[in-house]
N, C-alpha and C positions, 0 to 999 in steps of 0.2 A: 458272671454272674453272684453276688454274694447272697447269700440265701440265711435267714436265719428263722428257726422253730421251736416253736413251743407246744408243748406235751397239751392236745385239747383233742375232741370228741371225735374219733375216726370219721372218714368220708367227709367232712362239711369242711372247709378254707377261710380264711379268712384273709385275702392280699391287700396292702398297704401301700403303693409306691412309695417311697421317699426320695429316689432320685434316681439315673440312668444305671447306677450300679446298683443296687441295694431295695431289694424287698421284702417286705416282713409276709411270713406266712403262719396264720394261727390255723388250726384244724382242732376244734372247740372240745372239748372232752367234759372240762365241768359250765355248771350253770347255778346262777342262785336261786331256791326255792323261788317256780315262779306265783308271780300275783297270783291273787283272787280274780278269777273273771267277776268282769263290770260285767255294767248290764247291755250295754250296747254290741255289737256283737263288730265295732270299730276293735280294733289295736288301741289301748291304752298308751302309746308309745305310735301313734303316728302321725301325730304335729310333730311339721318340721320349724324348727328357728329362725332366726329372719332370715325371708328369704335373702335368695344369692344375689340375682339380680343376672340370672346366667340370658346368654347372646345366642340361639340354635342355625346351624351351620346356614341356615338365606338370609339371617340378619350380616352373618359377616363375611359371606360372598355375594353381596349386593354391594356393603361397603370396599369391598376389592373389583368392584366394577368383574363382577363376570368371567374373570380368565376360569381358566383357560377356552371358553365357550363362547364370552363377548364377538358377538357380528356373527353370531350362526344358527341355525334353523335348530331346535333343541326339541326333545322328547320331556315328558316327567311323568315317572311314575312316584303313584301320591294318592294319599287321601284324606279324609276330611282332617288326620292328623296331623298334612303335614301343611302349618301353620308360619305365621313367624313370630318374636315375641312379641308385636300388637295383637295376636289372635288371626292375624290375613293371611287366608289363603294361598302359600306359595305359588299356588297355578293364579292366583289372581297377581300376585307382587310382579313375575315375570310375565303375567298378558302387559301389563302397565312398563316395561320397560322396554322402550328403545332399543337398548345396548346387547339386548338376545330377542329372539322369535322364537313364540311354543306357538309349537304344528299340527303336536297332537301330545293329549295326554295317555296316562296306561296302568290300570288297578288294580290290585293287588286282591285278593280273600276278600270278602264282604264287601266290594264294592268303592268307587270313590266318596260315599256318601257314609260309607263302613257300617251297616245297619243294612246284610245282605243275608244270607247264608243259602248253601249250596248253591251251586253252580255261579256264575254270574253271567250276562248281557254283555256283549260289546255295544254303546252305545255311546250318545252324544254331548257334552256342556252346555247345557243350559242359558251360560252365563254368558258362551263366545261364542256354540255352534261347533268347538275342536270336537274332534272327533274320540272318543276315551275306552280304547281296546281292554278291553278283558284280557286278563293273566289269570283268571280261575276256570276257564269254560273250558271254550273248543281247545286252548293252548294254555300252558301256563308257564311261555317264556315268549317272549320278542319274535316273532316270524318277518323274513325278509321281507315282505309285504309290509309288514306295519313299518317296519323299519327306514324303506323307500326313501331320499331324501332327505333324511337329517344328519344332522354333522356333531351330534350328542346327544347322549341322554346321561338327565340329570333323577337320582333318586331322593326321592326325602318322606319317609316313613316312621314314625314310633315304633320303636319295637319294648319287649316288659322284660327283657331280657331272663327270656328260660329258652331253650335249646326249641323245643317245641311249637314255633308259633311261628308261623309258613311266610310271613313276609325276609326274614332274612332267606330264605331259599327263592325266595322271587328275586328280591336284590341279585342272590349269586348268578342263577340262572339268566337274569338281566347282563351281567357279565361277563358271563360264558357269551353270549350272542354279540354284546356290543366286541370283545376281541375276532370272535370268526367274521364280524361287517368290517372290522376295523375304526371303529367308530371311540372314539374318550365319553368318559364316564364318569361324572361326577359327583360323590355323595357327598348331602348335606348331612356334618354328621346332628347327634339328638342326645340327653342328656337317656343312660341307665335308668331307669324308673326306681327301680329298685334298689338301689347303690349299684360299685361296680368295686366294691370291693369284698367280695362273696364270692369264691369259687364252689363252689357243695356242688355234689352228687358220683356217682358210675358217669366217664365217659364214653359216648356213642362207637362201641360195635362197629368196626365197618361192616357186617354183615347185617344189620339194620339199618343200611342207609337209606333215607328214600325224603319224601319233599316233605315231611315234618321233623328229619333230621339230617341236613345237608351233607354236613361234615362230623367228627370224630369231633367232639366237644361235649363238654357237661352238663349236665342237669340246667345246673342253673352258673350260666360264665363267668359272669362280674362286666362285660364287655359293652360296649354302641357295639351302631350299627356301623359307625365307621373303622372303628377297631374290628371286626370280626372281616368286614370286608377285606384289609387289610392284609388278614388272618389269609382270607377263602383263595385272595386275591393268587400271594406266594405260599402255602402249604399245597393247596388243590390245583396247583399248575395253569392259573386259569388265562394268566398273562393278559391283560386286562387294562387301555393306559388311564389309569387310577388316576384319580382326583381329591385325598380326601379336604373338606373343607368343616375344620373345627368348632365344634359348638367352645365360648369365652364365658367362663366363671361357675364353671362348674368343677368339682371334685373330683373324686371315686366315693367318699365316703356321705356326700350329696344324697340323702333321697329326692322325688322326685317334688314334698313337698317345703322344699327350702330350697325351689329353684325361682321360683314369683312368676312358671309359665303357666299355662290355663292346662285345667287336665281336661281331654278330650277321649272319647272313649276310644279306643283304638280296635277295637270290637265289640257286639252286641254283650255280651258276657264276659264285657273284662272292664266294672262301673267303678272302680278306685283303687287304690292302692292296696287296702290291704285283700280284694281278689287278687291284685301282679303278686304277689307276696306270698301267699299261699300256693300260686295256678303251680309252679316244679315238684310240689310236693304234692298235691291233688289233684293235676291233673293226667297222673298217668295212671289212671283207675279208671278213667271213661273211656277205655278202647275194652271195656270190661265187662260187665252185665252190672254196674254199680249208677248212680243217680250222683254226677255230681254238683248237682245243681244247677242246672243249664233251665229252665222252663221257670226258678224258681225266681224268689226277689234277693238272694243270698249266690249266688252262683261262686264255685270255691270257696266258699265259707261255708260251707256245708258237705258233710255227705251222706245216701245213703241207700237203701234198698228196700223191698219188701220184705225182703226174708233176716232185714240183721237182726238183732238184740240189740238193740238201741243201751239199754241201763248196761250195757257186759262191756261192750263194745268203752265204753265212755269211761270203765270201770280199768280194764287193760291200760287204754293208752294213756290216761291220767296215772295210774303207777306205775306207766313209764316214764316217768318226767323227765318227757322230751322240754325245753330251754326257749323256752318266749311263748309255750302253749300250751290251751287248757282245753279241753272239750265236754261239755254238756249234750243229753239227747233230746233230741228233735225233730216229730213228723212232720214231713209236708208231702204235698203231692203236689208235682213238678206236673205242667202243663204241657214237656217240648224233649224231644230227645230220651235215652232212657227213663224206663216206669213210666214216659207220659200218663198221666192220668190215674196212677196209682197209688195210694198211701205206700210212702216210705217210710219205712224208718234204720233214723242215721245221725248223726250228731254233729252239733256250728262246733267251727275252730275257732274259739278266741282266742288271738294276738295278746299276749302280755306286756310282749318284748320283742322291738321285730329284728334288734340287733344283736341277738342274742337264740333268733333262727334259724332251725338249718332245716333246708329245703332238703338233703339229698338222708339224713337219720328218719329229719318226719316220713317224706314217701315211705322208704322201706317198711317203715315200722308201724306205718298202713297197713302194708299191703299183708307180711309178718301175724300182723297180730287177728287179718279178715282171714288167712290163713288156716288158725290157731281156732279161730271160734268159727268158723261157715265153709271149715275146708272142701266139703262135699257140694256146694251150691254156688260158692264166687267162681269164679271164670279166671281161673287161675295162667293157661294155654294164653291167653289174650291181654296179658301184660306187659312183656315184653317190646310191646310196639316200638310205646310214647318212651318205657322206661331204660330202654337203649340194649339192652345188654341180653339172650341167650337164655346163660346160664342162670339166672333167677329163681325162675322156674326148678331147677335141680337142686339150688342154694338153701331154697324155701320150702319145698318135701325135706330135704334133707334136716331138715331141722335146726339149722343157721338163727343163729340170734340174729338180727336188724347189725349189731355193734360188729359182730367176723364176718358179714355182707359186706358191711364199711370198709373193713377194713383189707375188704379183697380188692376193692376197686382204688383205695388207695394210690399204688405205684403210675398206675394210670393216670391219675387227676396230681401227681407230681411233678409225672413229665409233661401232661400237659402246658402244669403253669410254667416252666420252664421256655416254653415254647412260644405260649399267648406272651411274654415281656415283648416283647421284642415288635411287639405291635400293638403296645399301649398306647393312649398319647395323652394319657390326661395322671396327676403326679394324687 
C-alpha cells in the first residue's frame, strides 16, 4: 500500500481512498482563521451539496433477493433508524417480504423506538406482536434462548462515527453470539454521517476496552458499520459467517446531508448533524463533573459546570485557534444528567467549517484548558474512560501541550490507518 503524507496538525488524519492501492493521509496542522460565529448554533458549512441519492443496505439486500438468508427464519437487530431509503422501517419491509420470515426483533440502547434512557425492558412489537429482546437490559448480547429457532441474524442500525457509541459493540456482541451458535449474520450498511475520510484522535488502549469501546480504534474512526463489522470479525478473531450488504451512492467524502436520506435521531440526545460532528470532541468530558448539554436543547453543542469561568474559558479556547470552531460564553441550566437543575457556566461550540474541524485535537484542548483553569475542581481522573488512554492524566498534569499529546498518539493512529485500509468498502 502506498501512502502520501502532507504535514498537517498532529493527531488528526484525513483519509481519502482513491484506489485499492493508494490512500491520501492528511494530518492537519494549519487552517485559515475561522470565520466569525454566526447567530445560529449550527455550522455555516452544514448544508450539503446536491443529494447523492444514496441507497442503504436494506434497499440493496431486497433487490438481491435477501441472499444468503432467503427462505430462513431470521432475527433483526435494529431500532427506529433502521429504514429503507423511502423511510420505511426495516422491520416493516422484512415482515412484508415472503422471501424471509422475520420472527424476532432485538433492540440496542435506547430501545426499538430510540427514546428510552437507562436499562431497557424486553417487550413486543405493537405492529406485529413479535418479541423485542432488549440488548441493553438484563443482557447486552443475544442469549441462546433468544436465538432458539433462528436461522440467521440481521443488523441494521445507524451509527454516528464515534468510537464510544454503543451500537457498534452491540453489533460485535451479536456477531460473537452468531459465531458461537453457528448462525450467519448479515449487516445492512449505512453511511457514516460525519463522513468517512476523517480519522482522528487517540486509538483506544487495550486496557480501556468496555461496552463503550469494543476494539482499539480511534476516537473518530471514519468507517461505516459494515466496515467495522469486517474489521471486528478479522482483527478481534470473531470468525462469524458475516455478509455485509453495502450501501450505494455514498462516497467517503459525503456528509449525511448529501445523501438524500431522512435524519432520524440515533439516540435521544443526537438530534442533528452538528451534534454528531461535535460529539467525539465534547463527549469524553461527560464521565467527569461537566455537563455536556444533556437536558438542554443543545447537547454536545455546549458544555459547562457551576464552577467554570465561562468568559475566561471562551477566551482561552478561542486563543487556541482550533480549526473550524469558535466559542461563545453561555449559561444554561440542564434539566437532566450532570448538574441537573443547577445554573452552569460554559461555552457554545460554533462550527464554522466542519471539514477543518479536528475532533481529537479539540477534545484534548478542551481537557487541557479545563485542567489549566480549574485543575482543583475538574475531575481529571475520570476523563480516560471515553478518551481511551490512561496516560492522559499524567500527560495533562505534567503540562504537555495539546499538540504534544496529539503527537504522542500519532504512531498508533498511523498503524491503525494501515490496518483499516483492508476493510474499507467505499471510495
